[in-house]
VEXGUNU-167745 format. One record per residue (C-alpha): x, y, z; residue in one letter. Coordinates in pm, 1 decimal. Example, Ala and Ser with C-alpha at 12.3 -4.5 7.8 and 13.67 -1.06 7.14 Angstrom:
ATOM east north up pami
ATOM 1230.0 -450.0 780.0 A
ATOM 1367.0 -106.0 714.0 S
***
This chain:
ATOM east north up pami
ATOM -1057.8 -1148.6 4633.0 M
ATOM -1171.7 -843.9 4825.8 I
ATOM -1268.8 -882.4 5193.3 N
ATOM -1582.7 -699.2 5237.0 T
ATOM -1736.9 -850.8 5567.1 D
ATOM -1453.6 -910.5 5813.6 T
ATOM -1612.2 -646.9 6032.0 Y
ATOM -1972.7 -741.2 5992.4 V
ATOM -2158.5 -861.8 6284.3 Q
ATOM -2473.8 -1066.9 6249.0 T
ATOM -2457.2 -1279.7 6558.9 D
ATOM -2779.7 -1214.9 6759.9 E
ATOM -2565.1 -1241.1 7068.7 Q
ATOM -2396.1 -912.7 6944.7 L
ATOM -2710.6 -719.3 6934.6 A
ATOM -2668.6 -364.1 7058.8 P
ATOM -2796.9 -250.3 7385.8 R
ATOM -3043.6 36.8 7358.1 L
ATOM -2958.0 187.6 7672.7 S
ATOM -2578.5 203.1 7571.1 E
ATOM -2694.5 367.4 7239.7 L
ATOM -2894.0 639.0 7400.9 T
ATOM -2619.2 703.8 7654.0 D
ATOM -2359.3 750.3 7392.8 I
ATOM -2593.3 978.3 7185.6 L
ATOM -2673.0 1196.7 7453.9 F
ATOM -2370.3 1202.3 7679.6 R
ATOM -2278.8 1564.6 7626.5 D
ATOM -1970.0 1710.0 7767.2 G
ATOM -1941.5 1437.2 8024.2 G
ATOM -2285.9 1513.8 8150.1 G
ATOM -2457.9 1199.4 8046.4 G
ATOM -2818.5 1169.2 7901.8 P
ATOM -2961.7 1394.5 8190.7 D
ATOM -2789.6 1701.9 8023.4 A
ATOM -3082.0 1642.9 7768.5 H
ATOM -3351.4 1503.7 8015.4 G
ATOM -3504.8 1825.4 8102.8 L
ATOM -3599.3 1938.7 7771.3 W
ATOM -3715.2 1588.0 7691.7 R
ATOM -3944.0 1593.6 7996.1 K
ATOM -4082.2 1922.1 7878.5 V
ATOM -4180.5 1812.8 7527.9 I
ATOM -4349.0 1511.5 7672.0 S
ATOM -4616.0 1719.3 7817.9 T
ATOM -4968.4 1769.5 7670.4 D
ATOM -4872.3 2159.0 7612.7 R
ATOM -4617.1 2032.4 7333.8 F
ATOM -4854.2 1791.8 7171.1 R
ATOM -4868.0 1810.2 6800.1 H
ATOM -5131.9 2052.9 6673.2 R
ATOM -5268.1 2146.9 6341.2 V
ATOM -5569.0 2346.5 6212.2 H
ATOM -5451.7 2648.2 6367.2 M
ATOM -5455.6 3017.1 6205.3 R
ATOM -5111.2 3184.3 6171.8 A
ATOM -5142.9 3418.4 6457.5 E
ATOM -5277.6 3112.0 6674.5 E
ATOM -4947.4 2921.7 6587.1 R
ATOM -4729.3 3209.1 6655.4 W
ATOM -4908.3 3279.5 7012.5 Q
ATOM -4865.2 2915.1 7069.3 L
ATOM -4474.7 2931.3 7023.1 S
ATOM -4460.4 3208.1 7279.6 Y
ATOM -4693.9 3015.6 7522.2 D
ATOM -4451.3 2729.1 7482.1 R
ATOM -4140.6 2957.1 7524.4 L
ATOM -4283.8 3050.8 7867.3 R
ATOM -4351.1 2699.1 7960.0 A
ATOM -3984.7 2621.1 7885.6 L
ATOM -3879.8 2926.0 8100.6 N
ATOM -4082.8 2784.7 8395.1 E
ATOM -3849.6 2477.3 8401.4 E
ATOM -3539.3 2701.9 8388.7 V
ATOM -3378.4 2778.5 8727.7 L
ATOM -3162.8 3053.2 8595.4 C
ATOM -3242.5 3199.2 8248.6 P
ATOM -2912.6 3404.7 8264.6 E
ATOM -2712.6 3062.7 8331.8 S
ATOM -2894.7 2916.2 8031.9 L
ATOM -2802.5 3182.6 7809.7 A
ATOM -2421.6 3141.4 7906.1 R
ATOM -2446.9 2778.7 7851.5 D
ATOM -2394.0 2667.7 7466.5 P
ATOM -2466.6 2293.8 7567.7 R
ATOM -2787.0 2374.5 7741.8 G
ATOM -2898.9 2614.4 7452.4 L
ATOM -2812.8 2356.2 7187.2 A
ATOM -2984.1 2069.2 7390.8 A
ATOM -3312.6 2302.4 7409.2 L
ATOM -3296.9 2336.7 7037.9 H
ATOM -3244.3 1968.7 6973.6 E
ATOM -3563.5 1861.8 7174.9 W
ATOM -3815.7 2147.5 7107.9 T
ATOM -3741.4 2101.5 6725.5 S
ATOM -3889.1 1764.7 6758.6 V
ATOM -4233.6 1904.6 6818.8 V
ATOM -4235.8 2264.9 6715.9 D
ATOM -3970.2 2434.2 6510.6 G
ATOM -4118.4 2782.9 6600.7 A
ATOM -4062.6 2740.7 6970.8 T
ATOM -3705.9 2665.1 6906.3 A
ATOM -3667.4 2973.7 6698.5 T
ATOM -3796.0 3223.5 6938.6 V
ATOM -3609.2 3038.1 7238.4 A
ATOM -3282.1 3067.6 7050.9 G
ATOM -3357.6 3429.2 6970.3 I
ATOM -3457.5 3527.9 7330.4 H
ATOM -3191.8 3317.7 7540.0 Y
ATOM -2895.8 3339.6 7299.0 N
ATOM -2905.4 3638.4 7067.2 L
ATOM -3095.0 3885.2 7290.4 F
ATOM -3009.4 3804.6 7642.6 L
ATOM -2675.6 3642.8 7582.4 G
ATOM -2581.2 3963.5 7389.5 S
ATOM -2672.9 4163.3 7700.0 L
ATOM -2482.1 3953.7 7942.5 L
ATOM -2174.6 3955.0 7725.3 D
ATOM -2154.0 4325.5 7806.3 D
ATOM -1900.5 4344.2 8073.7 G
ATOM -1826.5 4724.1 8026.4 T
ATOM -2146.7 4903.9 8068.1 S
ATOM -2330.4 4954.0 8408.7 P
ATOM -2549.0 4646.8 8511.0 A
ATOM -2878.9 4638.9 8348.6 R
ATOM -3205.6 4518.8 8505.9 D
ATOM -3287.4 4174.5 8342.0 L
ATOM -3561.7 4082.8 8554.7 T
ATOM -3844.6 4122.0 8295.8 G
ATOM -3637.4 3928.9 8042.2 F
ATOM -3564.5 3645.5 8275.4 A
ATOM -3924.7 3621.8 8360.5 A
ATOM -4027.9 3672.4 8021.2 L
ATOM -4272.1 3950.6 8102.9 T
ATOM -4081.3 4098.9 7814.5 R
ATOM -3958.0 3853.3 7522.2 T
ATOM -3628.2 3969.7 7362.0 G
ATOM -3550.7 3970.3 6991.7 T
ATOM -3267.5 4052.1 6774.0 F
ATOM -3270.8 4275.5 6466.8 L
ATOM -2965.8 4260.9 6210.3 C
ATOM -3021.7 4191.9 5879.5 T
ATOM -3176.5 4439.0 5663.7 E
ATOM -3391.1 4430.2 5320.1 R
ATOM -3075.0 4498.7 5133.3 A
ATOM -2813.0 4337.9 5379.4 H
ATOM -2835.4 3987.2 5460.1 G
ATOM -2502.1 3791.2 5416.7 N
ATOM -2335.9 4123.6 5385.2 D
ATOM -2485.2 4254.2 5711.6 A
ATOM -2144.0 4428.0 5794.0 A
ATOM -2272.6 4689.4 5533.9 A
ATOM -2603.9 4754.4 5696.9 L
ATOM -2727.7 5121.9 5705.8 E
ATOM -2936.2 5148.0 6001.9 T
ATOM -2767.1 5440.4 6209.2 T
ATOM -2763.5 5546.4 6579.7 A
ATOM -2621.3 5900.1 6606.5 R
ATOM -2497.8 6016.4 6926.5 Y
ATOM -2652.0 6336.7 7049.8 D
ATOM -2398.1 6464.6 7296.1 R
ATOM -2598.2 6740.8 7448.1 E
ATOM -2891.5 6521.2 7542.2 R
ATOM -2663.0 6230.2 7594.0 D
ATOM -2876.8 5988.3 7394.7 E
ATOM -2873.3 5805.1 7053.3 F
ATOM -3111.1 5873.0 6766.4 V
ATOM -3185.2 5535.5 6595.4 L
ATOM -3290.6 5587.2 6253.6 H
ATOM -3373.0 5384.5 5908.1 T
ATOM -3256.9 5609.3 5646.4 P
ATOM -3440.6 5414.7 5372.5 H
ATOM -3657.2 5105.0 5265.2 E
ATOM -3325.4 4890.2 5190.3 G
ATOM -3218.4 4962.6 5554.4 A
ATOM -3543.3 4821.5 5719.6 Q
ATOM -3483.0 4528.2 5944.8 K
ATOM -3566.5 4195.4 5776.6 F
ATOM -3725.2 3949.4 5904.7 M
ATOM -3713.5 3956.0 6286.9 P
ATOM -4010.8 3855.3 6517.3 N
ATOM -4140.4 4202.1 6616.9 T
ATOM -4508.0 4164.5 6588.9 S
ATOM -4750.8 4246.1 6881.2 S
ATOM -4815.8 3854.5 6920.2 V
ATOM -4649.3 3708.0 7226.8 G
ATOM -4676.9 4028.5 7438.7 G
ATOM -4433.8 4332.9 7504.8 P
ATOM -4092.0 4292.8 7318.6 K
ATOM -3747.8 4449.8 7349.1 T
ATOM -3475.2 4405.3 7079.4 A
ATOM -3105.6 4439.2 7039.3 V
ATOM -3061.1 4631.9 6719.8 V
ATOM -2755.3 4651.2 6505.3 A
ATOM -2682.2 4989.9 6392.4 A
ATOM -2382.9 5203.0 6278.5 R
ATOM -2264.2 5404.9 6565.4 L
ATOM -2198.8 5764.4 6451.6 L
ATOM -2046.9 6014.4 6674.7 A
ATOM -1923.0 6368.1 6556.1 D
ATOM -2018.2 6244.2 6190.3 D
ATOM -1756.4 5968.6 6237.9 R
ATOM -1865.3 5605.3 6173.5 D
ATOM -1722.4 5376.8 6422.0 H
ATOM -1888.1 5056.1 6286.4 G
ATOM -2178.7 4832.9 6368.2 V
ATOM -2281.7 4789.2 6725.4 F
ATOM -2568.3 4660.3 6917.4 L
ATOM -2833.5 4889.6 7097.8 F
ATOM -3098.2 4770.3 7358.7 L
ATOM -3427.0 4914.8 7215.3 T
ATOM -3777.5 4869.6 7355.2 P
ATOM -4017.0 4792.3 7065.1 L
ATOM -4369.8 4743.4 7224.7 S
ATOM -4582.5 4762.8 7537.6 D
ATOM -4921.2 4605.8 7623.1 R
ATOM -5059.3 4864.8 7408.5 D
ATOM -4867.6 4811.9 7103.0 G
ATOM -4566.3 4917.0 6906.1 T
ATOM -4402.8 5228.8 7049.3 L
ATOM -4358.5 5571.3 6885.0 P
ATOM -4132.0 5599.3 6598.0 G
ATOM -4126.6 5208.9 6522.3 I
ATOM -4294.3 5069.0 6240.3 T
ATOM -4369.5 4687.3 6211.7 V
ATOM -4513.1 4526.3 5895.0 T
ATOM -4593.4 4165.0 5923.4 V
ATOM -4450.2 3943.3 5632.0 L
ATOM -4659.5 3675.6 5466.7 P
ATOM -4659.3 3347.1 5632.1 E
ATOM -4373.5 3131.1 5529.6 R
ATOM -4356.6 2744.0 5497.3 V
ATOM -4259.8 2533.9 5785.9 G
ATOM -4309.0 2622.2 6153.5 S
ATOM -4343.3 2996.8 6095.5 S
ATOM -4304.3 3266.1 6353.5 V
ATOM -4406.1 3639.8 6354.4 D
ATOM -4159.4 3753.0 6086.7 H
ATOM -4178.2 4119.6 6026.7 C
ATOM -3996.3 4411.1 5845.1 V
ATOM -3925.4 4671.1 6116.4 T
ATOM -3817.0 5037.8 6077.7 G
ATOM -3724.9 5317.4 6314.0 F
ATOM -3794.5 5688.5 6263.0 D
ATOM -3551.9 5887.9 6477.6 R
ATOM -3627.7 5687.4 6803.6 V
ATOM -3440.0 5817.9 7105.7 R
ATOM -3224.9 5589.2 7317.5 L
ATOM -3049.6 5653.1 7636.6 P
ATOM -2665.6 5629.6 7617.3 R
ATOM -2687.6 5325.5 7841.4 T
ATOM -2859.4 5156.4 7519.4 A
ATOM -2524.0 5082.9 7359.3 L
ATOM -2392.7 4740.8 7430.6 I
ATOM -2034.6 4785.8 7477.4 Q
ATOM -1722.3 4563.1 7536.2 G
ATOM -1347.4 4550.2 7403.4 E
ATOM -1476.2 4608.5 7062.8 H
ATOM -1582.2 4960.3 7170.9 G
ATOM -1684.0 5210.9 7450.1 E
ATOM -1837.7 5557.2 7414.4 L
ATOM -1770.7 5811.2 7677.4 L
ATOM -2024.3 6091.0 7769.8 P
ATOM -1806.3 6344.2 7591.0 D
ATOM -1844.5 6129.9 7278.2 G
ATOM -1482.2 6007.1 7314.6 T
ATOM -1474.4 5656.9 7145.0 F
ATOM -1214.9 5380.9 7229.4 T
ATOM -1170.9 5031.7 7109.6 S
ATOM -928.1 4738.4 7136.1 A
ATOM -1030.9 4610.5 6804.1 V
ATOM -885.4 4781.3 6502.8 G
ATOM -1120.3 4766.1 6201.3 S
ATOM -1497.8 4832.0 6185.6 P
ATOM -1558.2 4488.2 6031.5 R
ATOM -1374.7 4326.2 6335.6 K
ATOM -1598.0 4539.5 6574.6 R
ATOM -1907.4 4407.1 6392.3 F
ATOM -1817.9 4047.0 6415.1 L
ATOM -1715.2 4106.5 6798.2 H
ATOM -2080.1 4273.5 6831.1 A
ATOM -2254.3 3977.1 6679.1 I
ATOM -2032.3 3696.2 6812.2 R
ATOM -2349.5 3527.4 6956.4 R
ATOM -2416.3 3422.0 6615.8 V
ATOM -2162.5 3138.1 6644.3 T
ATOM -2359.4 2981.1 6934.1 V
ATOM -2655.4 3040.3 6703.3 G
ATOM -2483.8 2834.0 6437.4 K
ATOM -2462.7 2545.9 6697.4 L
ATOM -2807.6 2600.9 6776.7 C
ATOM -2949.1 2600.8 6426.9 M
ATOM -2733.6 2274.4 6363.2 S
ATOM -2901.3 2110.2 6680.0 A
ATOM -3235.9 2209.0 6576.2 S
ATOM -3198.3 2007.8 6252.6 T
ATOM -3050.0 1725.0 6455.6 L
ATOM -3355.0 1690.1 6667.7 G
ATOM -3579.0 1724.4 6357.6 G
ATOM -3365.4 1456.8 6157.6 S
ATOM -3376.4 1208.4 6437.7 R
ATOM -3752.7 1251.1 6499.3 A
ATOM -3828.0 1211.1 6116.9 A
ATOM -3612.9 885.6 6120.7 L
ATOM -3787.3 739.3 6403.2 A
ATOM -4116.5 792.5 6264.2 I
ATOM -4037.2 657.3 5924.8 A
ATOM -3874.0 344.2 6085.4 V
ATOM -4164.1 265.5 6300.3 R
ATOM -4412.0 330.8 6008.9 Y
ATOM -4200.3 81.8 5811.4 A
ATOM -4265.5 -178.6 6081.2 G
ATOM -4626.7 -139.3 6094.6 I
ATOM -4711.1 -71.7 5742.1 R
ATOM -4778.7 -380.1 5526.0 H
ATOM -4791.2 -435.9 5159.3 I
ATOM -4830.0 -717.9 4914.3 S
ATOM -4526.7 -957.2 4904.6 G
ATOM -4384.6 -1157.4 4614.2 P
ATOM -4614.0 -1455.1 4679.3 S
ATOM -4983.9 -1454.4 4618.1 A
ATOM -5173.2 -1360.8 4941.1 G
ATOM -4858.9 -1263.2 5124.1 Q
ATOM -4839.2 -932.2 5331.2 R
ATOM -4503.2 -788.9 5425.3 L
ATOM -4394.2 -492.9 5625.1 P
ATOM -4224.9 -220.1 5432.9 L
ATOM -3920.6 -271.6 5645.6 A
ATOM -3889.5 -631.8 5487.6 A
ATOM -3756.3 -470.4 5155.6 H
ATOM -3385.0 -383.8 5117.3 R
ATOM -3492.4 -90.2 4884.9 S
ATOM -3682.9 53.9 5174.2 H
ATOM -3482.4 -19.7 5488.6 H
ATOM -3132.6 26.3 5330.8 A
ATOM -3223.8 408.1 5264.2 R
ATOM -3327.7 445.3 5603.0 L
ATOM -3024.2 261.7 5747.6 L
ATOM -2787.7 497.3 5546.5 T
ATOM -2983.9 809.7 5696.0 C
ATOM -2950.9 672.0 6035.9 T
ATOM -2576.1 625.0 6013.2 A
ATOM -2544.5 974.9 5890.9 T
ATOM -2765.8 1100.7 6185.4 A
ATOM -2551.7 926.3 6417.9 Y
ATOM -2235.6 1096.7 6254.4 A
ATOM -2408.5 1445.9 6269.3 M
ATOM -2506.9 1390.0 6646.8 T
ATOM -2133.6 1289.2 6746.5 F
ATOM -1990.9 1586.0 6518.2 L
ATOM -2211.2 1823.5 6697.0 H
ATOM -2104.0 1695.9 7020.6 R
ATOM -1751.6 1729.0 6936.7 A
ATOM -1790.1 2080.4 6768.1 V
ATOM -1976.8 2211.4 7064.3 T
ATOM -1710.7 2089.5 7313.4 D
ATOM -1433.3 2247.3 7099.9 R
ATOM -1603.1 2591.5 7097.7 W
ATOM -1660.7 2573.2 7476.5 I
ATOM -1314.6 2478.0 7568.3 T
ATOM -1105.9 2661.9 7297.3 H
ATOM -839.2 2876.0 7403.7 A
ATOM -836.6 3242.3 7295.8 P
ATOM -557.7 3199.6 7033.3 E
ATOM -782.2 2912.6 6869.5 D
ATOM -1096.7 3112.3 6844.6 R
ATOM -1082.2 3171.6 6464.7 A
ATOM -1037.3 2804.3 6383.5 D
ATOM -1312.7 2721.8 6639.5 S
ATOM -1550.3 2937.9 6475.5 E
ATOM -1466.0 2821.5 6127.3 R
ATOM -1522.6 2477.3 6262.1 L
ATOM -1876.1 2563.4 6404.6 V
ATOM -1950.7 2732.2 6069.7 A
ATOM -1842.0 2406.3 5864.9 V
ATOM -2037.0 2175.0 6101.5 A
ATOM -2329.4 2393.1 6062.0 K
ATOM -2342.3 2372.5 5682.0 G
ATOM -2278.1 2009.4 5676.4 W
ATOM -2529.2 1904.6 5951.4 I
ATOM -2809.2 2131.3 5804.1 T
ATOM -2751.2 2004.7 5443.1 W
ATOM -2747.0 1648.9 5569.7 Q
ATOM -3060.6 1707.2 5766.6 A
ATOM -3256.5 1811.7 5458.6 R
ATOM -3177.9 1488.9 5288.3 E
ATOM -3266.7 1295.3 5579.4 I
ATOM -3600.5 1462.2 5646.5 T
ATOM -3691.4 1432.7 5273.8 I
ATOM -3592.4 1074.7 5241.4 E
ATOM -3795.5 978.0 5568.6 S
ATOM -4099.1 1174.0 5442.0 R
ATOM -4090.3 975.7 5110.8 E
ATOM -4043.0 642.7 5280.9 R
ATOM -4379.8 715.8 5461.8 C
ATOM -4577.3 777.5 5128.3 G
ATOM -4885.6 1012.8 5102.2 A
ATOM -4963.2 1014.0 5469.6 R
ATOM -4655.7 1206.5 5570.5 A
ATOM -4781.7 1481.1 5345.5 L
ATOM -5063.9 1568.1 5587.9 F
ATOM -4930.8 1807.1 5867.0 P
ATOM -5139.1 1618.7 6144.1 V
ATOM -4883.3 1311.1 6096.8 N
ATOM -4581.0 1530.4 6204.3 G
ATOM -4351.0 1482.7 5904.0 M
ATOM -4450.2 1757.3 5657.2 A
ATOM -4274.8 2062.4 5838.9 E
ATOM -3938.8 1901.4 5908.6 F
ATOM -3784.0 1944.0 5576.9 A
ATOM -3899.4 2308.1 5563.7 A
ATOM -3780.6 2383.0 5907.7 N
ATOM -3442.3 2262.8 5783.2 V
ATOM -3459.8 2514.3 5509.8 D
ATOM -3492.8 2789.4 5771.0 G
ATOM -3178.1 2654.5 5947.1 A
ATOM -2989.7 2648.4 5646.8 I
ATOM -3036.1 3016.0 5563.3 T
ATOM -3037.5 3136.6 5932.2 A
ATOM -2735.5 3249.4 6132.8 E
ATOM -2528.1 3286.6 5801.4 G
ATOM -2633.6 3107.0 5462.4 D
ATOM -2456.2 2779.9 5432.1 N
ATOM -2301.2 2837.4 5098.6 L
ATOM -2169.0 3192.2 5203.9 A
ATOM -2015.4 3044.2 5522.5 I
ATOM -1866.1 2749.8 5349.5 W
ATOM -1705.2 3017.7 5103.8 C
ATOM -1551.5 3206.8 5385.9 K
ATOM -1434.4 2869.6 5564.6 A
ATOM -1286.1 2743.0 5213.5 G
ATOM -1092.0 3073.3 5126.1 A
ATOM -942.9 3047.4 5496.8 E
ATOM -852.9 2676.2 5472.5 M
ATOM -670.9 2720.8 5138.5 I
ATOM -356.7 2849.7 5310.5 F
ATOM -472.5 2869.0 5673.3 G
ATOM -536.8 2509.5 5746.4 H
ATOM -277.4 2247.2 5782.2 P
ATOM -279.9 2011.8 5498.0 M
ATOM -320.4 1622.6 5581.7 L
ATOM -13.3 1406.1 5501.8 P
ATOM -43.0 1148.7 5206.3 A
ATOM -177.2 829.2 5330.5 P
ATOM -18.4 507.9 5247.2 P
ATOM -127.1 343.7 4907.0 P
ATOM -400.0 90.4 4915.0 A
ATOM -247.6 -285.0 4891.9 T
ATOM -585.1 -445.0 4808.1 G
ATOM -578.8 -665.2 5107.0 Q
ATOM -763.3 -398.4 5334.7 E
ATOM -1119.0 -470.2 5429.4 S
ATOM -1382.2 -235.8 5278.7 L
ATOM -1578.2 -250.5 5606.5 T
ATOM -1292.4 -126.7 5806.8 D
ATOM -1392.6 212.1 5912.2 P
ATOM -1028.9 310.7 5984.7 A
ATOM -917.1 208.2 5621.6 F
ATOM -1209.4 405.9 5471.9 L
ATOM -1124.0 710.2 5682.2 R
ATOM -761.0 700.2 5545.9 R
ATOM -901.6 679.3 5179.2 A
ATOM -1115.2 994.1 5264.4 L
ATOM -818.7 1186.4 5379.9 S
ATOM -663.5 1137.2 5025.3 A
ATOM -966.4 1308.6 4890.0 A
ATOM -921.1 1607.3 5153.5 E
ATOM -552.5 1637.0 5061.6 R
ATOM -631.3 1634.6 4680.2 H
ATOM -896.7 1902.7 4719.0 W
ATOM -645.4 2122.3 4946.0 H
ATOM -373.1 2083.3 4683.2 L
ATOM -608.0 2143.4 4402.7 A
ATOM -736.8 2482.2 4569.6 A
ATOM -393.3 2600.1 4637.2 R
ATOM -296.5 2537.7 4282.5 R
ATOM -613.4 2700.3 4119.8 D
ATOM -582.2 3008.7 4352.2 L
ATOM -219.4 3071.0 4242.3 R
ATOM -339.6 3004.6 3879.4 G
ATOM -582.2 3287.8 3862.1 G
ATOM -512.6 3644.7 3718.0 V
ATOM -290.7 3847.6 3926.4 G
ATOM -472.9 4157.5 4063.6 G
ATOM -799.5 4022.3 4012.6 D
ATOM -907.4 3893.6 4347.2 A
ATOM -1254.7 3787.1 4265.3 L
ATOM -1140.1 3607.3 3956.6 G
ATOM -877.8 3432.7 4168.2 R
ATOM -1134.6 3319.8 4433.6 W
ATOM -1382.3 3207.2 4136.6 N
ATOM -1116.8 3010.2 3976.8 H
ATOM -1045.2 2820.4 4322.1 A
ATOM -1376.2 2806.9 4461.8 S
ATOM -1491.0 2480.6 4324.2 A
ATOM -1198.3 2297.9 4480.1 A
ATOM -1206.0 2500.8 4814.0 A
ATOM -1583.8 2398.9 4848.5 L
ATOM -1501.6 2051.4 4792.2 A
ATOM -1210.1 2066.9 5035.8 L
ATOM -1466.0 2200.8 5307.9 V
ATOM -1694.4 1923.3 5238.3 E
ATOM -1461.7 1624.3 5254.5 T
ATOM -1291.4 1797.9 5568.8 Y
ATOM -1664.1 1791.0 5725.4 A
ATOM -1706.8 1449.4 5641.2 V
ATOM -1367.7 1334.2 5797.7 G
ATOM -1448.4 1544.6 6115.5 Q
ATOM -1792.1 1369.6 6156.2 A
ATOM -1606.7 1045.3 6102.1 A
ATOM -1331.4 1111.2 6372.4 D
ATOM -1604.5 1219.4 6613.5 A
ATOM -1790.4 889.5 6527.9 F
ATOM -1474.0 691.5 6609.1 A
ATOM -1415.2 885.9 6955.9 T
ATOM -1785.9 804.7 7053.1 A
ATOM -1730.1 438.5 6970.0 C
ATOM -1409.4 412.4 7168.1 A
ATOM -1622.3 500.4 7484.5 G
ATOM -1851.4 184.3 7431.3 V
ATOM -1781.7 -115.3 7642.9 T
ATOM -2068.8 -346.9 7532.6 D
ATOM -1922.8 -584.9 7257.6 P
ATOM -2252.3 -584.0 7057.7 G
ATOM -2305.7 -211.9 7060.2 T
ATOM -1952.7 -148.6 6975.3 R
ATOM -1966.0 -381.3 6686.9 A
ATOM -2289.2 -241.3 6573.1 T
ATOM -2162.9 138.0 6588.7 L
ATOM -1837.0 15.6 6410.7 D
ATOM -2038.2 -120.7 6114.0 D
ATOM -2265.7 186.1 6109.8 L
ATOM -1971.0 412.3 6095.1 R
ATOM -1814.0 218.0 5793.6 A
ATOM -2154.3 235.1 5634.4 L
ATOM -2153.1 603.7 5697.2 F
ATOM -1807.6 631.4 5506.2 L
ATOM -1881.2 397.8 5238.2 L
ATOM -2202.0 598.4 5155.6 D
ATOM -1959.8 870.9 5042.7 R
ATOM -1681.2 696.0 4880.9 L
ATOM -1843.7 597.5 4538.7 P
ATOM -1887.2 948.5 4445.7 A
ATOM -1497.7 985.4 4492.4 L
ATOM -1393.1 647.8 4369.7 S
ATOM -1244.7 791.0 4064.7 G
ATOM -1024.5 1039.7 4235.0 L
ATOM -944.4 775.8 4510.9 L
ATOM -834.9 535.7 4242.1 L
ATOM -625.9 806.2 4094.0 V
ATOM -458.1 876.6 4435.8 E
ATOM -397.7 513.4 4505.4 N
ATOM -614.4 527.9 4806.5 A
ATOM -832.6 233.9 4650.9 L
ATOM -735.6 -36.1 4417.7 T
ATOM -940.3 -134.3 4100.8 T
ATOM -1083.0 -430.4 4264.8 D
ATOM -1177.7 -238.6 4574.6 Q
ATOM -1377.3 24.9 4370.0 V
ATOM -1539.7 -271.7 4189.6 R
ATOM -1634.8 -437.0 4530.3 A
ATOM -1774.5 -119.2 4686.9 L
ATOM -2134.3 -221.9 4633.9 P
ATOM -2064.6 -571.1 4792.9 D
ATOM -1946.5 -396.8 5095.0 A
ATOM -2250.0 -171.5 5133.7 V
ATOM -2472.5 -482.3 5081.2 R
ATOM -2292.7 -679.6 5352.1 A
ATOM -2297.7 -399.1 5591.8 L
ATOM -2651.1 -336.1 5525.0 T
ATOM -2768.1 -704.5 5567.5 S
ATOM -2585.0 -709.5 5900.8 G
ATOM -2730.2 -380.7 6045.1 L
ATOM -3089.7 -416.8 5905.7 A
ATOM -3212.4 -612.6 6192.3 P
ATOM -3081.8 -361.5 6435.2 H
ATOM -3243.0 -63.4 6261.0 L
ATOM -3551.6 -28.4 6493.9 P
ATOM -3301.0 -34.3 6813.3 T
ATOM -3084.5 219.2 6639.0 L
ATOM -3361.6 468.1 6589.8 T
ATOM -3562.4 392.2 6926.1 E
ATOM -3208.2 505.1 7086.7 A
ATOM -3303.5 855.3 6961.9 F
ATOM -3532.1 860.7 7264.8 D
ATOM -3825.7 1036.5 7101.0 I
ATOM -4104.7 1074.3 7365.5 P
ATOM -4369.7 795.6 7329.1 E
ATOM -4624.2 1062.9 7409.6 E
ATOM -4554.7 1259.0 7093.2 Y
ATOM -4512.4 945.0 6866.7 L
ATOM -4852.8 808.9 6962.8 T
ATOM -5003.0 1147.2 6908.5 S
ATOM -4950.5 1089.7 6541.7 L
ATOM -5231.7 925.8 6351.0 P
ATOM -5006.5 742.8 6106.4 M
ATOM -4835.3 556.8 6367.3 L
ATOM -5145.4 423.5 6540.5 T
ATOM -5384.2 347.9 6244.5 S
ATOM -5244.2 204.0 5935.0 V
***
């Protein structure tokens, strides 16, 4: 007989404490929940109430008005730009109410202002206007013809030695910048523009150039801005932007160890290849990945909080004549939301762990830390899409109306999946690196059949068997490709490599979940989180059951008993679902502004 409920806690005296759940979710880098308190307070104000029935330009303007409201609360914008935790927290909370505000804030503080602050080589620049937001910063990198291959972009910045200036130019339509927020909405704007540094007809690679785009009278001479069609979700003023021999002072070049240009045109660099210089120039994109992940975390938790509350107040006919029951009473309804909630907790804990890893990494660990950020970004944003879609569906037709706050969450996640590196592309890069550049897990001990299927430690060991399998398979498949055909070898190994990345991501999330649980002192809270962690892992194992059976990580009887284990955990956790999502601490001012939650 397989033991499926050893770890399931149903005693009411072991109910979780709401305050401890909130604390463990938002204890970020040892700062406690107050590290998020500023942004939660800001989105609780009337300025951030959910608004609909606005024209596109009105929505764009609203996002910049809200950006300035955020900036009023910031003691030092430069310090925020240097603080990955603070930037991520800003995205987590603003995305609850307005994904567009999160977008323009991330571009201004991280990609624009952060890039300028990272330049420790050039003379000090006056950042007063950007800190006060009398000028908004934007970031122009990708082009019509170059998205994920931005290292091949074609915008040029040619050095004119006689005038000590650069000439910024878009040579053809394919080199137009696509799709930065460069319209006249929001006031005067300045950009950092990625362009090829040319000096004496020599291409030194891609660098960033500080470029004024507009003033109060509109776009500056030599710059063409064409507004793109409105996209789905919380859209901003996306445009196509081109340059016709725009002259910039030599001080426009953002320099660093990746390259410095002297007045006589002499170029020096401590970074060997043009590709590495490009990656160094746009290194702020790594923090951008943390911010994109964080924005979908906030949206996912808000979607779940709305869906769970709605499930408690929306009543439907019961199995007996005249009986009315809340949606939440049905296992078919609450089980799906409970599984999503388990994933949302895992996503949150993984993001905390990855952010901490990025902030504290040693220089020699930079490549591994960047890869972990990329892997986490792909996994978190893909999970967020599933959660927001599931949450919307569980609220029925009412959630299709924008006034009820749910309709844009999934579309906003789609934007994050593509932004700061398309998920599949960054996972392909990570998978290729991991095949031989990542340590292989040791083989776990074979399952005996006596282990509990609700023991998260046992489930984690089973998952490690899957990761090891895909790691071995990727190495085998890469070696089995045709020699001399690099693309063919990668194509041969890509499926196993991507499966390796996915199982690794799930394992890292499970480990972060376990670390978070270890810091919980209240018995009821700890028991609930342990069960939630087990449910998170069990939700992933059925798809791997055949593989885990072959790898002796599960026995035949354990595979058969997986549904029973899920049912036992779901039954024990279901009464705690409202508390688990209330711990997300979504402001009541926001929730009560949604008609769906006040009139059913």
